[in-house]
N, C-alpha and C positions, 0 to 999 in steps of 0.2 A: 427412289430408293437415297438418293442425299437429303434431298430435305427429312427425311424419317430420321435418318444417324445425327441429321443437324440439331432437327426438335427434339431427338431423346436427349442431348448432351446438354441445350437449354433447362430441358424436364431436372436433369440429373442436378444441377446447377442449382436449382429454384430451389430442389424439395432435399439438397445435402446441405442447404448452406441455410441456416434459422435467423435472423434476424429479429431484435425485438426492440421495442420503445426504451429507452434513454431517461427516464425522468428522475428529476432532483432528488436528491439521497437524505433521510430524514439522519440529523446530526445525532453523533455518535455523543452521550454525557459523560460527562470527567467526573470522576468521582471527589466528593468535597475533602479537600483536604493538601491537595495537588495544585502547582501552580503552571504557569505556561512551560516553563524550563523543563518540571517533570513529566509534561506530555509530551514537551520535543522528543525529551532522554527516552521515553518509552518509547514512541514509534521508529525514532532514530535507529535502537537495540534492535526491535523487535524486527524491522528490515532487514537489517545485516545478519537476522540470526542468531544475533548474541544472548547470552545472560545480562538481566538488569545488573545494574553495580547496587549491591548493597551497601555498600559503604559510602553513594554519594550524597549527601548534606541538603538539606532543603535550598536549592536557589544556586546551588551550587554548577557553574558551565563544565560543561564538559572539555576534557582536554584537548589539547589540537593533536596529540599524538592518538589519545583514543579515538577521538573524531577522525583522523584520519587511517588509523584500524578497520573502523565504522566501513569507509568508502572503501577501501581496497577490497573490498567482497566486488564491487561493482565493477574493476579492471582486470578479472582475472580470466583467464580466455574463457572463452564463448562455449569447448568443447571440455571446461574442468566446472562448467557454472552448472548445477541443476536447474532447470525450471524455475520461475519464482519471481516474488518482488525484493526487489535491493532498494537504495537511496539513492537518490540523482543528485539531487543540491537542495540546499538549506537557504531559506530568507526568512526577514523576523516574521513568526506566526505562518508559515508557511513550509511543509517540506513535499521535496517533490518526489513522486515512485515510480521505477519502472517494471516492468514485469515482462518476462521475455520466456517464450515457448516454441521451441524452433524457430519460424518464419513469422512467426503473432509477434508484435510487440503492442503492449499500452502504455500509458504514463498519464499519473494521476497530480495533481494536488492535492494533498493532506495539510487543511486551513485547521489552524487551531485556537484556543482561547485556553484559559483556568476552566472555562465550562461547558464545550464544546469541541466537539471533532468533525469534521464537515469533509466530507471525498469528492471532489469534480476532476470526472474525465475531460484531460487534454485535449490529449489525441492517440492516433492508434496506427498501425501498420496490417494490411491482411487481414483487419477484422471487417470487413464489409461495413466500416461504421461511413453512414451519410447523415447529413442534416439532424436527427436526435433516434436516431438508430443503431444499431452494433450487436454486432453475433454475439447470440446469447451469451455463450464461453467469457465473453471480458466483463460480463455483466458478475456471473459467476467467479470470478477473479476476483473482482472488488467485491463481492460480499467476501471471499475466506478471506479479504488483505481486512475487513470492518471489524470481522471477530477477530482475530487476531491483535488488530486494535483495541480491542476495548477487552481483550484479555489481558495486555500489556499493562493497560490503564489501571488491571483490578490488581495486579500484581504491583504495580508503582506505591497502588495506594494502600496494600499489604505490608509493603516497606518502611514505607513513608507510619505506618502505625505503629508495628512493633517500633521501629525507631525513637517513636515517642515515648513507648514502655520504655523502653532501655535507659531515658534521660530523666523519668522520674523518680 
C-alpha cells in the first residue's frame, strides 16, 4: 500500500509538471528609424507598465528621475504587486527583466541593438529548469514578453514618425 501511494505521488508530479525544450529564440526586428536608445526606452517603459513619453527627442536619454520611477515598480511590496514582468537592471545593450508569479521567478536578458532584440533566459526558480528544459509556463511568459516588446517598438516607431511629420 505504501509503495502504491509513493508511485501515485511520483506519477502526479510527472504528469502535473510539463517541461519543454528551451530553444534559442528568434530575434525581434527593430522598426526602421529607431536607434538603440529608443529601443532601450521602449523596453524599459513597457516592463514598468508605463506609457511611452511622446516628447522624448531622438537620442535623448531617460532622465535619472524617470529611470528611478520606472525601477520603483520593482521595489513595491510583493503583496501589492501583480504577477508580471518588471525591469531589474540595465547595462549597455542589455536590460535584465524579472517575472514573478507566486513562488515562480524567471530572469531574462533582453539584449538589443538598433536593428534587433534578443531575449535570453538567465535563471529561474520553481520552474523545473534543467539544462535546456524548463516548465512550459516560463516559455509562455517569455512569448508574452516578446509580443509586448514588439508592440512597444511599434509604438515608439509611430511616435518617431509622427514627430518627424510635425517638424516638417
